[in-house]
Residue frames as a rotation matrix with the C-alpha (Angstrom) as fourth column:
UNK 1
0.003 -0.708 0.706 93.41
0.657 -0.531 -0.535 83.69
0.754 0.466 0.464 86.93
UNK 2
0.336 0.002 -0.942 94.76
0.849 -0.434 0.302 86.16
-0.408 -0.901 -0.148 89.48
UNK 3
0.712 -0.095 0.696 95.42
0.302 -0.853 -0.426 89.85
0.634 0.513 -0.578 89.07
UNK 4
0.080 -0.758 -0.647 98.79
0.986 -0.035 0.163 91.01
-0.146 -0.651 0.745 90.36
UNK 5
0.926 0.168 0.338 98.79
0.206 -0.976 -0.077 94.71
0.317 0.141 -0.938 91.12
UNK 6
0.254 -0.953 -0.163 102.40
0.964 0.262 -0.035 95.79
0.076 -0.148 0.986 90.96
UNK 7
0.977 -0.191 0.096 104.27
-0.197 -0.978 0.061 98.81
0.083 -0.078 -0.993 92.19
UNK 8
0.541 -0.839 0.059 107.85
0.816 0.540 0.204 98.15
-0.203 -0.062 0.977 91.19
UNK 9
-0.249 -0.743 -0.621 110.78
0.433 -0.659 0.615 100.28
-0.866 -0.116 0.486 90.17
UNK 10
-0.991 -0.112 -0.079 109.49
-0.024 -0.422 0.906 100.73
-0.134 0.900 0.415 86.62
UNK 11
-0.505 0.861 -0.052 105.96
0.197 0.174 0.965 99.36
0.840 0.477 -0.258 86.27
UNK 12
-0.940 0.330 -0.084 103.31
-0.004 -0.259 -0.966 100.84
-0.341 -0.908 0.245 88.52
UNK 13
-0.709 0.704 -0.032 99.69
-0.007 0.039 0.999 99.87
0.705 0.709 -0.023 88.03
UNK 14
-0.756 0.437 -0.488 97.95
0.610 0.197 -0.768 100.32
-0.239 -0.878 -0.415 91.37
UNK 15
-0.595 0.541 -0.595 96.03
-0.314 -0.837 -0.448 103.40
-0.740 -0.080 0.668 90.28
UNK 16
-0.576 0.348 -0.740 94.90
-0.785 0.014 0.619 101.77
0.226 0.937 0.265 87.03
UNK 17
-0.494 0.301 -0.816 93.75
-0.029 0.932 0.361 98.50
0.869 0.202 -0.452 88.61
UNK 18
-0.995 -0.015 0.094 92.57
-0.094 0.005 -0.996 99.39
0.015 -1.000 -0.006 92.12
UNK 19
-0.311 0.950 0.009 88.91
-0.947 -0.310 -0.085 99.61
-0.078 -0.035 0.996 91.14
UNK 20
-0.206 0.182 -0.962 88.97
-0.355 0.902 0.247 95.83
0.912 0.392 -0.121 90.62
UNK 21
-0.991 -0.122 -0.054 88.74
0.015 0.300 -0.954 95.59
0.132 -0.946 -0.295 94.41
UNK 22
-0.483 0.873 0.063 85.09
-0.786 -0.401 -0.471 96.53
-0.386 -0.277 0.880 94.03
UNK 23
0.454 0.715 -0.532 84.28
-0.884 0.435 -0.169 93.52
0.110 0.547 0.830 91.83
UNK 24
0.699 -0.250 -0.670 87.05
-0.039 0.922 -0.385 90.90
0.714 0.295 0.635 92.23
UNK 25
0.428 -0.597 0.678 88.86
-0.887 -0.421 0.189 91.24
0.173 -0.682 -0.710 95.56
UNK 26
0.685 -0.118 0.719 89.33
-0.275 0.872 0.405 87.47
-0.674 -0.475 0.565 95.86
UNK 27
0.786 -0.361 0.502 91.43
0.616 0.525 -0.587 87.45
-0.052 0.771 0.635 92.67
UNK 28
0.734 -0.504 0.455 93.84
-0.241 -0.820 -0.518 90.27
0.635 0.271 -0.724 93.53
UNK 29
0.560 -0.666 -0.493 97.36
0.816 0.340 0.468 89.99
-0.144 -0.664 0.733 94.89
UNK 30
0.942 -0.329 -0.072 99.68
-0.331 -0.943 -0.022 92.90
-0.060 0.045 -0.997 95.65
UNK 31
0.567 -0.811 0.147 103.31
0.776 0.585 0.236 92.63
-0.277 -0.019 0.961 94.63
UNK 32
0.753 -0.463 -0.468 106.42
-0.515 -0.857 0.020 94.58
-0.411 0.226 -0.883 93.81
UNK 33
0.771 -0.546 0.327 109.54
0.629 0.731 -0.265 93.80
-0.094 0.410 0.907 91.85
UNK 34
0.140 -0.829 0.541 113.03
0.809 -0.220 -0.545 94.94
0.571 0.514 0.640 91.19
UNK 35
0.889 0.155 0.432 113.25
-0.097 -0.856 0.507 97.15
0.448 -0.493 -0.746 94.26
UNK 36
-0.133 -0.990 -0.052 116.63
0.138 0.034 -0.990 98.07
0.981 -0.139 0.132 95.63
UNK 37
-0.250 0.014 -0.968 117.21
0.920 0.316 -0.233 97.97
0.303 -0.948 -0.092 99.41
UNK 38
-0.946 -0.133 -0.296 117.09
0.238 -0.905 -0.353 101.74
-0.221 -0.404 0.888 99.71
UNK 39
-0.596 0.803 -0.012 113.71
-0.474 -0.340 0.812 101.72
0.648 0.490 0.583 97.97
UNK 40
-0.053 0.564 -0.824 112.40
0.470 0.742 0.477 99.05
0.881 -0.363 -0.304 100.36
UNK 41
-0.717 -0.283 -0.637 113.37
0.697 -0.269 -0.665 101.25
0.016 -0.921 0.390 103.31
UNK 42
-0.917 0.398 -0.030 110.80
-0.399 -0.915 0.059 103.79
-0.004 0.066 0.998 102.06
UNK 43
-0.097 0.910 0.403 108.04
-0.568 0.282 -0.774 101.18
-0.818 -0.304 0.489 102.01
UNK 44
-0.966 -0.175 -0.192 106.74
-0.260 0.621 0.739 98.49
-0.010 0.764 -0.645 99.75
UNK 45
-0.510 0.841 -0.177 103.48
0.478 0.449 0.755 96.53
0.715 0.301 -0.631 99.94
UNK 46
-0.313 0.373 -0.873 102.66
0.897 -0.186 -0.401 98.29
-0.312 -0.909 -0.276 103.22
UNK 47
-0.804 0.002 -0.595 102.51
-0.107 -0.984 0.141 101.59
-0.585 0.177 0.791 101.31
UNK 48
-0.813 0.546 -0.201 100.10
-0.147 0.141 0.979 100.07
0.563 0.826 -0.035 98.80
UNK 49
-0.338 0.679 -0.651 97.90
0.852 0.515 0.095 98.79
0.400 -0.523 -0.753 101.63
UNK 50
-0.484 0.097 -0.870 97.90
0.590 -0.697 -0.406 102.18
-0.646 -0.710 0.280 103.37
UNK 51
-0.929 0.112 -0.353 97.02
-0.315 -0.740 0.595 104.00
-0.194 0.664 0.722 100.15
UNK 52
-0.651 0.713 -0.261 94.13
0.149 0.457 0.877 101.67
0.745 0.532 -0.403 99.31
UNK 53
-0.231 0.564 -0.793 92.67
0.967 0.221 -0.125 101.84
0.105 -0.796 -0.596 102.82
UNK 54
-0.631 -0.051 -0.774 93.02
0.322 -0.925 -0.201 105.65
-0.706 -0.376 0.600 102.92
UNK 55
-0.896 0.309 -0.321 91.08
-0.435 -0.453 0.778 105.79
0.095 0.836 0.540 99.63
UNK 56
-0.176 0.925 0.336 88.20
-0.938 -0.053 -0.344 103.88
-0.300 -0.376 0.877 101.19
UNK 57
-0.083 0.121 -0.989 88.74
-0.549 0.823 0.147 100.36
0.832 0.555 -0.002 99.88
UNK 58
0.851 0.521 0.070 87.59
-0.359 0.479 0.801 97.61
0.384 -0.707 0.594 102.22
UNK 59
0.143 -0.857 0.495 90.33
-0.988 -0.098 0.115 96.91
-0.050 -0.506 -0.861 104.75
UNK 60
0.226 -0.026 0.974 89.65
-0.326 0.940 0.101 93.17
-0.918 -0.341 0.204 104.76
UNK 61
0.959 0.102 0.264 89.78
0.214 0.347 -0.913 92.92
-0.185 0.932 0.311 100.96
UNK 62
0.648 -0.760 0.044 93.06
-0.595 -0.542 -0.594 94.83
0.475 0.359 -0.803 100.90
UNK 63
0.012 -0.651 0.759 94.71
-0.920 0.290 0.262 92.79
-0.391 -0.702 -0.596 103.67
UNK 64
0.565 0.275 0.778 93.49
-0.059 0.954 -0.295 89.57
-0.823 0.120 0.555 102.07
UNK 65
0.990 -0.114 -0.085 95.15
-0.087 -0.007 -0.996 90.51
0.113 0.993 -0.017 98.77
UNK 66
0.202 -0.979 0.029 98.61
-0.687 -0.163 -0.708 90.49
0.697 0.123 -0.706 100.33
UNK 67
-0.425 -0.322 0.846 98.13
-0.851 0.460 -0.253 87.61
-0.308 -0.828 -0.469 102.77
UNK 68
0.013 0.542 0.840 95.45
-0.236 0.818 -0.524 84.96
-0.972 -0.191 0.138 102.16
UNK 69
0.849 0.397 -0.350 95.13
-0.404 0.061 -0.913 85.25
-0.341 0.916 0.212 98.38
UNK 70
0.152 -0.848 -0.507 98.85
-0.905 0.087 -0.416 84.55
0.397 0.522 -0.754 97.68
UNK 71
-0.548 -0.327 0.770 98.93
-0.692 0.694 -0.198 81.68
-0.470 -0.642 -0.607 100.22
UNK 72
0.300 0.758 0.579 95.97
-0.155 0.637 -0.755 80.00
-0.941 0.137 0.309 98.54
UNK 73
0.820 0.050 -0.570 97.14
-0.558 -0.147 -0.816 80.71
-0.124 0.988 -0.092 95.00
UNK 74
0.038 -0.924 -0.380 100.65
-0.844 0.174 -0.507 79.36
0.535 0.340 -0.773 95.49
UNK 75
0.728 0.336 -0.598 99.60
-0.054 0.897 0.438 76.53
0.683 -0.287 0.671 97.82
UNK 76
-0.232 -0.870 0.435 102.03
-0.566 -0.242 -0.788 77.57
0.791 -0.429 -0.436 100.52
UNK 77
-0.287 0.079 -0.955 102.43
0.561 0.822 -0.100 75.17
0.777 -0.564 -0.280 103.41
UNK 78
-0.732 0.104 -0.673 100.56
0.616 -0.321 -0.719 76.24
-0.291 -0.941 0.170 106.49
UNK 79
-0.914 0.395 0.088 98.07
-0.272 -0.760 0.590 77.99
0.300 0.516 0.803 104.24
UNK 80
-0.379 0.876 0.300 94.35
-0.688 -0.050 -0.724 78.11
-0.619 -0.481 0.621 104.71
UNK 81
-0.890 0.120 0.439 92.30
0.307 0.870 0.386 75.20
-0.336 0.479 -0.811 103.44
């Protein structure tokens, strides 16, 4: 099971779930949903990454959650073996 931490237009759960990085970073993926183009111009997953790193979460765990973890989970071609 993977944990999707979402910051969308309505649901926002980064603050509630971010402490899971301390125990389960390999199971976390960052995502967003239902964002309009003007909202994307203000930032999206990059804002989540910046916030987590500024709060002292491990940079490699955070980057992995929006790169490697989704590739492995969804079996994307060109992914890591």
